[in-house]
N, C-alpha and C positions, 0 to 999 in steps of 0.2 A: 785716082792713084791707088791701086790695089795694095801696093806695098805699105802705104801709110795705114791702111785699114788693118793690115796684119800687125803693125806696131801696136795698135790699140789692144788687140787680142793678146799679144805677147806681154804687154804691160799688165793686163788683167791677170794672166797666168803667173807672172812674177809676183804680183801682190798675193795671190792665192798661196803659192809655194812659200812665200816669206811669212805667211801667217798673218798678214796685215788685212785689215777690213777693206773689202772692195766697195768703195764709194766714189762719188764723182771727184771729190778733192784729191784723194789718193791717186786715182787713175790719171787725173790731169797732171799731177806732179811727176809721175813716172813718164808719161808721154813727153812732157816738156823737158825732162832730163835727157831724153834721147835727141834733143835738138829740134823737135817738131813743135809747131804751134798747135795746141790742143783745140779741136773743134768741139765746142760745148754740146752741140746737137749729137754728135757721134758719141761723146762721152756719156751723155744721158741715156741714149738708146742702148749702148752696150751694157751699162750698169743695170738698166731696167731688164734687159733680156737675160743677163746672167743671174740676176736676183731670183728669177723664176726657175732656174735650174739648180740641181744639186751637183756642183762641180766635182766633188769627190767621186760620185757615182758615174758621172759622164766620163771622167778621166780614167777610171778603173775599167770601164767597158771598152774604151778606145784602146787601152794598152794591152788588152788580152789578145794574144796571138793564137790563132786556131791552127793546131797541128794535126795532121792526118796520122792515124795509127799505121804502124809498119805491118805489112802483110806479105804473104808468100807471092811469088810471081803468078800472074794469071794470064789467060789468053787475051789476045788483042781486042775482041769485041767487048769483053768485060772491062778492060782498061778504058775504052772509049766511053762506056757508060759512066764509069767513075769520074772521068774528066768532065763530062757533062754535068754530073751531080755537083762536083766541086765548083764549076762555073756558076751554077744556079745558086749554091750556098753563098758564094762570094758576092753575087749580085744582090741577094737578099740582105747580106751584111752591109753592103754599100748603101742600099736603100734605107736601112735602119739608121745609119750614121747621118745620112742626108736629112732624115726626118728630125733628128735631134738638133742639128745645127742649121737647119733650113732658114730660120729667121735671122740668124747672125750673118750668114753669107750675103743676104740681101742688103744688109746695112752698109757694107763696105765694097760691094761689087766684086766679091771673090768668087 
């Protein structure tokens, strides 16, 4: 159930934003408050995975939007090159994001 896995992650984020300590008991309470039966194994794995990360840094890097500078119109070949560069940059950013959350996505089949 991928949606259930997302509930665990959202519960962890709710604890983070509320300033509450992210531990097994607190996470379990939040998940159960959503009407779900908390799976102890998932709770333990998520808390262990997130304890290794600095959530504030991860969230700041995920929230940064990359904007391209505005430039004067250019010829079609140059535009094609820029589009290719943007695609490569976007792929690199996606790869970086996957590296950070790679372990978490495997936990819940996301």
